N, C-alpha and C positions, 0 to 999 in steps of 0.2 A: 503493499499499499504506501503510495507515496504521499508526500505531505500537502495536503489540500490546497496551500495559496500559490505550489509553484507550477507556474504556464506546462501549456502542453509541448514546447519544446524544449524546456528544461526538464521533462522528462520522460521524453524521446531517446534524451541525451545520454542519463542516466540508465535508459534501458538499452541502450547500444554499449554505453562503457561498458557494465558490469555483465552483457552476455545473456542479460535474465531471459530466461523461457517460460514464464509464466507469469502473468499478473494476478492478483487478487483485489482487487477494491470495492468502494460500494457504490450503487447504481448513481447517485448522484454525480460523482465526478469519473466514471465511465467515458465520457467525449473525449476526456483528452489522454486514453491509452489508444482510443479506434487505431489514429497515426500509428502505430508500433507493428502493427500488423501480427501482433504475436494472440495468443489463446489468452485469454480475461475470464475469473470467475469472478463474481457480485456476490457479495453476501447478503444476498436478498433475492427472493426471486424478482424477475424484470417480467411487467406485462407485455413488452413489444415482444418478447419473445428473442432478443437477441442476447447473446452468451449462456452460461452457465452457471448457479449461484450453488452455491455449499449447500442448502437446502435438498436441491434436485440430487446433488451429486450422494447423499448421507444418504434420502428418499431412495435411490437408485440402488444403492448397493447393499450387498447380501450381509446377514451377521455374520460376525465373526470370531472367535476367540484369539485375543494376542495372547501373546506368549511374553512371559514377563521376564525382558532384555534389562541388564542393570546397563543404564548410562555411563560412556568411558568422557574423557575427554576431547575425543576425536569424534565425538558422533555432531553431526550439526545439528541444529536447533533454529526452529521460527518464531516468533514472538511479535503477535497479532493482535 
């Protein structure tokens, strides 16, 4: 998720510089990410059908039991 005060061109530069493969954003700010042409997950369902929401990903997935892995210093973490 980008800083909401960033302009579309600032966000595009950050996406290019970081090599981002996926963006997660709120629907009201998604317009700033469309020109990146990358996949976008929106945090809530959109009425217009553009994008995929976290709710839709959760609803379409199968339930599974996760193994209890102990995190290590080398694990990657995303904080939303």
